[in-house]
C-alpha positions as CSV (number, residue, x, y, z in Angstrom):
1,M,0.0,0.0,0.0
2,I,1.4,3.4,-1.0
3,L,1.0,6.4,1.2
4,S,0.0,9.8,-0.4
5,P,2.1,12.9,0.4
6,E,-0.8,14.2,2.5
7,S,-0.9,10.9,4.5
8,K,2.9,11.2,5.2
9,K,2.4,14.7,6.5
10,A,-0.3,13.6,8.8
11,L,1.9,10.7,10.0
12,E,4.7,13.1,10.8
13,V,2.3,15.0,13.1
14,V,1.4,11.7,14.8
15,I,5.2,10.9,15.2
16,E,5.8,14.4,16.7
17,G,3.0,13.8,19.2
18,M,4.2,10.4,20.1
19,E,7.8,11.7,20.6
20,N,6.6,14.6,22.8
21,K,4.0,12.8,25.0
22,N,4.0,9.5,26.8
23,F,1.1,7.8,25.1
24,N,0.4,4.5,23.4
25,L,-1.2,4.5,20.0
26,I,-3.9,2.4,18.5
27,I,-4.1,2.8,14.7
28,R,-7.5,1.7,13.4
29,G,-8.1,1.0,9.7
30,H,-11.6,1.1,8.2
31,T,-13.3,0.5,4.9
32,D,-16.5,1.4,3.2
33,G,-18.0,-2.1,3.0
34,E,-17.7,-2.4,-0.8
35,K,-15.8,-5.3,-2.2
36,P,-12.1,-4.3,-2.5
37,E,-11.3,-3.4,-6.1
38,S,-7.8,-4.8,-5.7
39,D,-6.7,-8.4,-6.3
40,V,-4.2,-7.9,-3.4
41,Y,-7.0,-7.8,-0.7
42,S,-9.7,-10.4,-0.8
43,S,-11.7,-8.9,2.0
44,N,-12.4,-5.6,3.8
45,W,-10.8,-7.1,6.9
46,E,-7.5,-7.5,5.1
47,L,-7.8,-4.0,3.5
48,S,-8.5,-2.3,6.7
49,A,-5.7,-4.1,8.6
50,A,-3.3,-3.2,5.8
51,R,-4.2,0.5,6.0
52,A,-3.5,0.5,9.7
53,A,-0.3,-1.6,9.3
54,T,1.0,0.7,6.6
55,C,0.7,3.6,8.9
56,L,2.4,1.7,11.7
57,R,5.2,0.6,9.4
58,Y,5.8,4.3,8.4
59,I,5.9,5.4,12.0
60,L,8.3,2.7,13.0
61,S,10.6,3.4,10.0
62,H,10.6,7.2,10.5
63,S,11.0,7.4,14.2
64,D,12.6,5.9,17.3
65,I,9.2,5.2,18.9
66,P,9.3,1.6,20.4
67,S,6.9,-0.8,18.7
68,R,5.5,-1.8,22.1
69,R,3.8,1.6,22.3
70,M,1.7,1.0,19.1
71,K,-0.7,-1.5,17.6
72,A,-2.7,-1.7,14.4
73,V,-6.2,-3.0,14.1
74,G,-8.5,-3.6,11.2
75,Y,-12.3,-3.0,11.6
76,A,-13.4,-3.5,7.9
77,S,-16.8,-1.8,7.6
78,A,-17.9,-2.6,11.2
79,K,-17.6,1.0,12.5
80,P,-18.8,3.4,9.7
81,I,-19.0,7.1,10.6
82,L,-21.7,7.6,7.9
83,P,-24.1,5.2,6.1
84,S,-22.3,3.9,3.0
85,T,-25.1,5.0,0.7
86,T,-23.3,7.6,-1.4
87,D,-19.9,7.9,-2.9
88,A,-19.1,10.8,-0.6
89,N,-20.1,8.8,2.5
90,R,-18.0,5.8,1.3
91,R,-15.0,8.0,0.9
92,E,-15.4,9.2,4.5
93,N,-15.7,5.6,5.7
94,R,-12.4,4.7,4.1
95,R,-10.1,6.0,6.8
96,V,-7.5,5.5,9.5
97,E,-8.0,6.7,13.0
98,F,-5.4,7.3,15.7
99,F,-6.3,6.8,19.3
100,Y,-3.8,7.9,22.0
101,M,-4.0,6.0,25.3
102,P,-2.1,6.9,28.5
103,V,0.8,4.6,29.2
104,G,0.1,2.4,32.1
105,R,-3.6,1.9,31.3
106,S,-4.2,-1.8,31.8
107,K,-6.2,-2.4,28.7
108,W,-5.3,-0.5,25.6
């Protein structure tokens, strides 16, 4: 999966935040529920996990943040922010979210 220049800029902001604060990071990948158009991903679960993992890989390769402070999760289309009834809504549902959790929290 190839990151756009805009995605890389956003990930640099994530890296800066992780370097300056003592938080763990959960990277959540999402899809729109439509069958993936690529032969690489046979399901939305794989596609959403790949989105999250691509972001995680970028952060690990462009920072000294320990891998134990991050995890990637794929949600497929299980958590849409909008009904996937229009092209605009489907674009919104194809996303990656970043959740910062305090270090020391027992379940993150």
